[in-house]
C-alpha positions, -999 to +999 in steps of 0.1 A: +505+069-062+493+061-027+501+096-017+472+110-034+449+088-012+443+111+019+417+137+031+379+134+026+369+106+001+332+104+002+315+071-008+292+078-037+254+068-036+242+051-068+211+067-082+184+044-099+159+057-127+125+046-130+135+013-146+158+007-117+190+012-138+218+031-129+210+069-137+242+081-152+230+116-154+223+120-116+254+103-107+276+128-127+256+155-109+262+139-077+299+136-083+302+173-096+285+183-063+308+161-042+339+179-057+321+214-054+315+207-016+351+197-006+358+162-017+393+153-023+383+122-043+354+096-046+349+058-037+327+033-048+319+008-020+294-006+003+267+023+005+272+025-033+248-007-030+274-028-047+259-058-030+228-053-051+245-047-083+256-073-110+293-079-118+288-060-148+269-033-133+297-029-107+321-024-135+300+001-152+296+021-120+335+021-117+340+032-151+314+060-147+329+073-114+363+074-132+348+092-162+328+119-140+356+126-116+374+139-147+408+137-128+396+160-100+408+136-074+415+099-069+388+072-075+387+043-053+367+011-066+356-016-041+365-050-058+354-075-027+334-105-040+324-138-028+349-155-050+385-148-059+379-149-095+353-124-095+373-102-073+402-105-094+381-095-125+364-064-110+401-055-098+417-058-132+387-039-149+390-011-123+426-006-130+420-008-169+393+020-167+415+045-147+408+038-110+435+053-086+432+025-064+408-004-054+394-016-020+390-052-010+366-067+015+365-104+026+337-125+012+306-119+031+286-153+030+310-174+051+336-169+077+367-185+061+399-196+076+427-174+082+448-191+056+420-190+029+414-153+038+451-145+034+453-165+001+421-146-012+433-112-002+468-118-016+455-129-049+432-097-053+461-074-043+484-093-070+458-091-096+465-053-104+494-030-099+473-002-079+475+005-043+449-015-023+428-004+007+420-035+030+382-028+043+374-046+075+337-039+072+325-058+101+308-028+115+282-033+090+289-068+074+308-097+076+336-109+101+365-088+117+398-092+099+426-103+125+451-073+135+479-097+130+467-107+096+465-071+085+500-062+098+513-094+079+499-082+045+513-047+051+549-063+058+544-083+027+532-056+003+545-023+020+527+006+033+527+025-001+509-007-017+485-015+011+462+008+032+438-001+058+402+008+066+392-007+097+357-005+107+356-031+136+341-016+169+357+002+188+370+022+157+395+043+175+411+016+195+413-007+163+433+020+143+456+023+174+459-015+176+469-014+138+494+014+142+511-006+170+511-040+152+526-021+121+551+000+139+533+032+130+538+024+093+501+017+083+482+044+063+448+044+079+412+056+067+384+062+089+350+050+081+315+046+097+301+080+084+327+101+105+310+092+137+344+086+155+365+112+132+376+133+162+390+101+180+405+085+149+420+119+137+440+119+169+451+084+164+469+093+133+446+086+103+454+098+068+417+103+056+380+097+059+355+080+038+321+092+049+288+088+030+283+116+002+254+135+017+272+152+045+305+158+025+304+196+033+302+189+071+330+161+072+352+185+051+346+214+074+354+191+105+383+176+087+398+211+081+392+222+117+411+191+130+439+199+106+440+234+118+441+224+154+407+244+161+393+219+185+364+242+195+351+244+159+357+207+154+334+199+183+308+224+172+306+205+140+311+171+153+284+170+181+254+174+157+271+154+130+275+124+154+240+129+168+227+123+132+248+096+122+245+077+156+207+071+147+216+051+115+205+014+117+228-008+099+240-009+063+206-002+046+201+026+071+230+044+059+218+041+023+186+052+029+196+081+052+220+093+026+198+090-003+172+109+015+194+135+026+207+138-011+169+145-022+167+171+006+196+190-007+185+190-042+214+165-054+189+135-063+153+133-073+146+101-059+159+080-029+154+047-047+169+017-032+168-017-048+151-042-027+146-059-008+158-038+020+159-041+057+151-005+067+129+023+052+125+057+065+090+068+079+077+103+083+087+107+119+123+100+108+121+122+077+111+152+103+141+141+126+165+141+096+151+176+082+159+191+118+191+176+123+202+188+088+193+223+096+213+221+129+244+208+111+241+236+086+241+262+116+270+246+131+291+245+099+281+281+091 
């Protein structure tokens, strides 16, 4: 089943209605737009604002994602939580509603011992019979997962059962460290919006999980890299990287992506549940519009 998990798998943004509830209509429209613009599958994860959803809302979002994907590609549901019990419950529910795989992050509120972290991760992996993506989200939140621990878990569960998404800095070097530690067995995903995609692709990743707003650009970049067309890849990567490099942290990613989805007619609102650490001002809006136009021209 893990052989389905490759290519461009954007993390969906969660639209909210005027009552701050999940807007299922706009979510369906977003997922249709993602597949129409080159997504191989979809992911529910950090920039889906799962940290601001209740456990029941997370389960609802996962079920809706599976429903609206309508078997056009794999659906990966992030199940990390602050307790093992909650993470196992979300994982089992994701399996039951038809998710292709789950993605797990460490608890975020405390840096736990290596032993406790291994116990937590093992319990979540054991809670369902789906492939599991282990996400080191320390580029945004939480603490980095030790390379040796990741390699140990991969030996324990196998490369078909456990995949890796390292986002600890520096991104490319961490991917190479994991490949070395796992004797090139690890199946690795790129993250961080695709800002390091040219580097990580050259280091043997199997896929990328960017935000939803620029899926068409990341698709074009991925295809150029697969075709060995370095000139075209650079033409796309340069404006894409310039745009993503301006993003200030996790809330910045959410704000940028929702603003871009509004600009492209996918969402009617860029609502984010608060409180938030970042908001876009008029000058930044102008910058985003200009960069979007440059990226459109680069992709052609």
